[in-house]
C-alpha positions in Angstrom: 115.6 55.7 -67.2 116.2 53.7 -70.4 119.9 53.6 -72.0 120.3 52.8 -75.9 123.6 52.0 -76.8 125.2 53.5 -79.8 129.0 51.6 -81.2 131.1 53.9 -82.8 133.5 56.3 -81.9 133.0 58.9 -85.1 130.3 61.6 -84.1 129.4 62.6 -87.2 128.1 58.9 -88.2 126.5 59.2 -84.7 125.0 62.4 -85.8 124.2 60.7 -89.2 121.7 58.2 -87.7 120.9 59.6 -84.2 116.9 60.1 -85.5 116.8 56.5 -86.6 117.7 55.2 -83.4 115.3 57.1 -81.8 112.7 56.1 -83.5 113.7 52.7 -83.6 111.7 50.2 -80.8 113.9 47.5 -79.4 112.9 44.9 -76.9 115.1 44.2 -73.8 119.0 43.7 -74.4 117.8 43.8 -78.4 120.8 44.8 -80.8 120.3 46.3 -84.7 122.3 47.6 -86.9 121.7 50.6 -88.5 124.0 51.8 -91.5 126.5 49.5 -90.4 126.6 50.6 -86.8 125.7 48.3 -84.4 122.7 49.9 -81.6 121.7 48.1 -78.5 119.1 48.3 -75.9 120.8 48.1 -72.8 117.6 48.3 -70.1 117.7 50.8 -66.9 120.3 53.3 -65.6 120.3 54.8 -62.6 120.7 59.1 -61.6 123.5 58.0 -59.7 125.1 56.3 -63.0 124.9 59.3 -65.3 126.2 61.9 -62.4 128.9 59.3 -61.8 129.4 59.6 -65.9 129.8 62.9 -66.3 132.0 63.3 -63.4 134.6 61.6 -65.6 137.0 63.7 -67.6 137.4 61.1 -70.6 133.1 61.4 -71.3 131.5 64.2 -73.1 128.2 64.5 -72.2 125.7 66.2 -74.5 122.0 67.3 -73.8 118.8 67.3 -76.2 116.9 69.7 -74.2 113.6 69.4 -76.5 113.2 66.0 -75.0 115.3 65.6 -71.7 117.4 63.1 -73.5 121.3 63.3 -72.4 124.1 61.7 -74.4 126.8 60.5 -72.6 130.2 59.6 -75.2 133.2 57.8 -74.0 135.6 55.6 -76.3 133.6 54.2 -79.1 130.3 53.8 -77.2 127.6 56.9 -77.2 124.8 56.0 -74.7 121.3 57.5 -74.9 119.7 58.6 -71.2 116.2 58.5 -72.3 114.3 59.8 -68.7 110.7 58.0 -68.6 109.0 61.4 -68.7 110.5 61.8 -72.3 107.8 61.7 -74.9 110.3 59.2 -76.8 110.7 57.1 -73.8 107.7 55.1 -75.4 109.3 54.2 -78.5 
């Protein structure tokens, strides 16, 4: 599963740029800035990683059901987890 990290602790700011982030194509380990917020392609994560994160009390888990995307928020980082089968995975 592909992971995109968005470095902000502000849910409103994250929500404002979410669609732009999803439409941005990043190379492996590439970083960019959207509206002053750093966004990075963080490589691949396993389902075990996602399961472990979901069990932590300090992690907020959100689902974007239309595309099967999972969003993990912990500290000042949002991690967008995109499954290989998602139509947005090829972006």
